[in-house]
N, C-alpha and C positions, 0 to 999 in steps of 0.2 A: 224424770218427769215425763208423763205421756204427752204426745204432741197436742192432743185435744185440750189438755189442761193448760199447756203453754199458750195456746191460742186464746183461751178464756181469760187468762191472766193479762195477756197483752191487750186484749180488747178492753178489759176493765181499767187498765192503767191509762190507755188512750194515747200514749206517747212512746214511740220506739226509738227515740234519739238515744245515742250512746249504747245501743244494743246491736247484736248481730249473731251470726252463726258461723262456726268453723268446725272442721273435722280434723281429728288427730290421725297421724299415720304411724310411722315406726319409732319415733322418739318424742312422745307427747310433751315432756317437760322442756326439752330443747325448743320445740315448736312454740310453746307458750311464751318462752323468753323472747323468741324472735318476733312473735306477733305483738306482744304487749310491751316489751322493753325496748331499750336502745343501748348504745355503746356505753353510756355512763350510768345506767340505772342498775339497781340491784333488785332482782325479782325473787319473791318468796312465794312458793306454792304450798298451800295448806289443804291437803286432801289428796285423794287418788285421782289420777288422770289416766283413763283407759286408752289402750290402743284401738285404732280404727273406730272411733266413736264420734258422734256429732254432739256438739255443745252449743247452747245458747249462752251468750255472755251479756252481762249488764254492768256498765261502769257506774260505780258510786252508790247505787241503790239496789237492794234486794227486790225481787219480784213480790208483788202483793196480790192476794186473792180476795175477792169480795166477801167470802165466807170465813176464810182462815187467817187473814191478815198476812204479815210477811212470811215468805217461804224461805227456809234455809237452803243455801246453795250446796251443791255436791262438792265444790272446790272453791276456795277463795284465793285469789292471786293478788298480792300486794306488790306494787312497783314503787320502789323508793328511788327518788331522784335527789339531786343535790339539795333542793330547798323544800320539796313537798313529797307527797306520796299519793298514789291512786289505788283504790281497791276495786277489783273486778270480780264479780260473782259468776261462776260457771254452773250451768244446769245441764245435766245429761239429757239428751232427747232420746226417748225410747221409741 
């Protein structure tokens, strides 16, 4: 997703809690596990995660655009803990 589109979406949503940016390096899937998981969680990555790429992440909710509605994520990360799970949506920043 182009950076200008991300800014439009974030302004439309009005709340950036549970969102952030991170960059992958040499081992993207291992990095995702260390960022979003813990020692007791099981992390499932659905989609490709590219080397040396910047991503916007959003916990729990997909990004929404005022004209297009919900925007599909490039990658979905599901973190399973003992009693619950969290879904994190990753959007590649172009």
